[in-house]
N, C-alpha and C positions, 0 to 999 in steps of 0.2 A: 749323405743327404746334402743337397745344395739348397741355399736359400735365395730368395729374390734379390737380384742385383738391381738396385734402383738407379745406378749411374746412367743407364741407357733408357730410362723411362721418363715420360712427361706427364705432368699432373696439373689439372685445372682445379682451383679452389674458389668457388664463388662465395662472396661474403667473407673474404679472407683478410680483411684489414683489422679485425679485432675479435676478441672472444674465442669461441671454439674454432672458427675458421682460421684465425691466425695461428692457433695451436697446431692445427692440422698442417697448414702450410709450412710451419717451422720444422715439424718432425720430418716431413718428406724432404725438405731441403737438407736437413742434417743427415738424412740417409743417402743423399747424393742425387735425388731426382731433380729434374728441371721443373720449376714451378711457375705457373702463371696464376697470380691471385687477383681477384677483382673486388671492387667496392663501387658504390654509387659515385663517389668523388674521384675524379682522375688524379688530381694532385696528391690526395691522401694515399691512394693505391700505390702510386709510384714511390712516394716517400717510405711507406711501410715496406715495400719490396726492396728498396735500396738498403734500408736498415737491416732487413732480414738477410740479404745477401752478404752484408759486411759481418753480421754476427755469426753466420753459419759457414761462410766461405762457399756457399752454393750458388746455383744459377736460379735467380728469382726475378721475375718481371711483374710489374703491376699495371693494371688497366682499369679505367672507369667503365663500369657496366651496370646498367639498371635492368635487372632481370624481368621487369615488367614490359620491356621493349624488345620484341623479337629481333629487330634489326641489330641491336647492340649485342645480343647473344650470338647471332651469326658471326658478327665481327670478332667476338671473343674466340670462337672456335677457329676461325681463319687465322687469327693472330698466333694461336698456339701452334697450328700447323706450320705457319711461316717461320716462327722462331725455333721450334723444336722438331719439326719434321713429322709430327703426328700427335695423337692424343691417346695416351695409354689409360689414364685414370681421370674420371670426372668426380669431384666431390661437390655435389649440389648442396651447398650449406647455407646459402643466403636466406635469411629469414628475419621476421620482425615479430614482436610480441607485445603490442600495445594493450594495456588493461582497459576493459570497458564492460561495465555491468550490462547484462542482457537488456534491461529496460531502457538503457541509454544507447544501445547499439544502433547505428545507422547503416543504411545500405552501403554508403561510402566506406565505413569502417570494415564491413565484411569484404567488399571488393578489394580493398587494399591488402588485407591479410591473405586472402586467397590468391590474389595476383602475384604477390611476392613468394609466399611459402609453397603454394601448390602449383599454380600455373608456371611460375618461374622455374621450378624444378623440372617440370615436364618439358618446357621449351629448351632448357639447357641440355637435357638428355637428347632431345631431337637434333639439336645443332651439332652435337658431337658424334652422332651415329655414322655419318659418312666416313670419317677418318677411322673409326673403330672397325667398321665393316670392311674397309679396304685392307686393314691390318689382319683381319680374321681373329681379333681378340680385343678385349677391353674390360675395364672395371668401372662400375658406376656405384657410388656410395651416397645415399641420401642422408642428410641429418634431419631426423624426425624428432620425436620427444616421447617421454612417458605420458605427457599430458595430451590426452586425446585418444591415442591407441590403448592406453592402459588405465589411466587415471583421469579425474576431472578436477578442475579448480575454478572457483567462482571468479568471474571477471575475464576468463580466458576461453569462453566457449567457442568463439570464432577461431581463435588460435588452435584449440584442440581439434576442431573440425578440419583445419588445413593439414595438421600433422597426421591425423587418421587417414585423410585422403591420400597422403603420400604413400601409405602402405598399400592402399587399394591399387594405386598406380603401379607400384613396384612389382606386384605379383603378376599383373598382366604383362608388363614390360619384360619381366624375367623370362616368361614363357616365350614371348615373341622374339626376343633377342638371343636366346640360347643357341639356336642353330648357327649364329655368327661368332660363337665363342665369347659372347659378352655376358657378364654376370651383373645383376642388379640387386643390391642389398641396402640395408639401412642400419644406422645406429640410433638408439633411443636413449639420449642422455637424461639423467635425473638432474638434480640441482647442481650446477657447475659454477664455480667461482669465476665470474666474468664481470666486465664493466656493467653490463645490463642488470645482472643480479645484484651487484653492489648498490646500484641506483635505487633499488627497492627498499633500502634502509636496513639498519642493524637489527631491528626487531624481526623482520622477515628472515634475515640470514640466520638468526638464532633459532627461530622456529623450524626452519628447513634443516638446519644441522641436527636438531633434536630428533628429527624424523628419520634420520639415516642410521641404520644399525651399525655401520662401520664407524660412526661417530665423527664424520667430517664431510664437508662438501667435496664434490669432485673437482678435479683440476682439468684444465683444457688438455693437458697431455694424456690424461686417462682416456678421453674420448679419441684423441689422435691415434693412440696405439690400437684401439679397436678398428678405426678406419684403415690404418696401415695393414692390419691383418686381412680385412675384407678385400683390400686392393691388391694383395700379394698373390704370387703363384701358388702359395700354400693353401689358398682359399679357392682354388680353381673349381672345386666341386660344390661350392656353396653359392646358391643363388635363390632369390626370392625370399630371403630371410631377414629378420630384424633382430639385432643384438642389443639387449638392454644393458646399459652401463650406468648404474645408479647407486652403487654401494649398498644394495639391498633395500632401497627406499620403498619399493612396491611390495615387499614381502609381508610386513606386519599387518594384521587385521585391524589393530588400533594401537595407540601408545601403550596400552596395558600389556601388549605382547613383549615389550622391552623388559618387563619385570622378571627377574630371575626366580624360577620356581624353588621353593624350599620344601624340604621333607617335613611332614607333620610330626 
């Protein structure tokens, strides 16, 4: 049995300058893939890419891309083709999660989250299609979340809607793109130790850790390995699916489920 050789594959990771996106970009680079990572700030994206290239010895480039702007997304796809000769994998990871109680939610808040998380994912996929169709193959992996598709959390109703929307999109896209040899799947992370999560404070981190049966928060590499599988040749018969990576967080009915039963 042979396994995917990443040395001749190119990968785009949107939102790749920090958090889960950076973890995904690093793992692909360590596997030998050529990586183009993006972030809203051009200078930051280039600095992160240079650091990752030095740390991994891999081919990593950075580019400033705002996924709310179709023109910038089109330039991203063109740059990947220019540098690497094609696009084998798109990791549509760019996302934001501003907390906002429903009573305080404005139309602008909703538009911003949907534009980045949902519309940005759709437009990123569209931009990469020509290269993948010409190659007769491709892998698309969306970073969704357990929040929205599986669970709800006060203050993140608009975020949950955007992440659930991604799954509706991927199912239709998976059917439409299957004849071209392109698969479309998603990972649904639970609570993962990132800069964004840490910014929510120690009390939040403790509560979230207590809710995970495996007894720890996820690490970015945990999500990256799931993405790597869905992007591999070994997952060529997997499409339209969502893979939950949450340490069992969505399994308990309540915290009482953690109590170990004792015999009377």
